[in-house]
C-alpha positions as CSV (number, residue, x, y, z in Angstrom):
1,X,85.3,103.1,40.7
2,X,88.0,101.5,42.8
3,X,89.5,98.2,41.8
4,X,88.6,94.8,43.2
5,X,91.4,93.0,45.0
6,X,92.3,89.4,44.4
7,X,94.2,87.7,47.2
8,X,96.0,84.4,46.7
9,X,98.9,82.4,48.0
10,X,100.4,81.0,44.8
11,X,99.0,77.5,44.9
12,X,97.7,75.9,41.7
13,X,94.1,76.6,42.7
14,X,94.9,80.2,43.3
15,X,96.8,80.7,40.1
16,X,94.0,79.1,38.1
17,X,91.4,81.4,39.9
18,X,93.7,84.4,39.2
19,X,93.7,83.7,35.5
20,X,89.9,83.2,35.5
21,X,89.2,86.5,37.4
22,X,91.5,88.5,35.1
23,X,89.7,86.9,32.1
24,X,86.3,87.8,33.6
25,X,86.8,91.3,34.8
26,X,90.0,92.5,33.1
27,X,93.5,93.1,34.5
28,X,92.9,96.9,34.7
29,X,89.9,96.3,37.1
30,X,91.7,94.0,39.7
31,X,94.7,94.3,41.9
32,X,96.4,91.0,42.5
33,X,98.1,90.4,45.9
34,X,100.2,87.3,46.4
35,X,100.1,86.8,50.2
36,X,102.8,84.2,50.1
37,X,105.2,86.8,48.7
38,X,103.9,89.8,50.6
39,X,102.8,88.7,54.1
40,X,102.6,92.4,55.1
41,X,99.2,92.5,53.3
42,X,97.7,89.7,55.4
43,X,96.3,92.1,58.0
44,X,94.7,94.2,55.1
45,X,93.1,91.0,53.8
46,X,91.8,90.0,57.3
47,X,90.4,93.5,57.8
48,X,88.5,93.2,54.5
49,X,86.9,90.0,55.7
50,X,89.1,87.4,53.8
51,X,89.1,84.1,55.6
52,X,90.8,81.9,52.9
53,X,92.5,82.2,49.6
54,X,91.8,82.6,46.8
55,X,89.4,85.4,47.5
56,X,88.1,88.4,45.6
57,X,87.2,91.6,47.5
58,X,84.9,93.5,45.1
59,X,85.1,97.2,44.6
60,X,82.1,97.7,46.9
61,X,83.6,95.6,49.7
62,X,82.0,92.2,49.3
63,X,84.3,89.2,49.9
64,X,83.9,86.3,47.5
65,X,85.8,83.2,48.7
66,X,86.7,81.1,45.7
67,X,87.3,77.3,45.6
68,X,89.1,76.9,49.0
69,X,92.9,76.7,48.6
70,X,94.2,77.7,52.1
71,X,93.0,79.5,55.2
72,X,94.7,82.7,56.2
73,X,96.1,80.9,59.3
74,X,97.9,78.5,56.9
75,X,99.2,81.4,54.9
76,X,100.5,83.1,58.0
77,X,102.5,79.9,58.8
């Protein structure tokens, strides 16, 4: 099984959601990508269907948008 991917931008909402996701599914089951620090991954997030952060892309490709923190347009700057 492939890992889920958690995308965030480093805001307090995102950090809180990151901790909750890791607690729920385990650090070994999720890759965390901080789009504020690695903007090269924004296109990957968009291709997966991410519209805002924090978001979790499940291992089967579903996108779960969690407690709106910022749109990807905001993250792009």
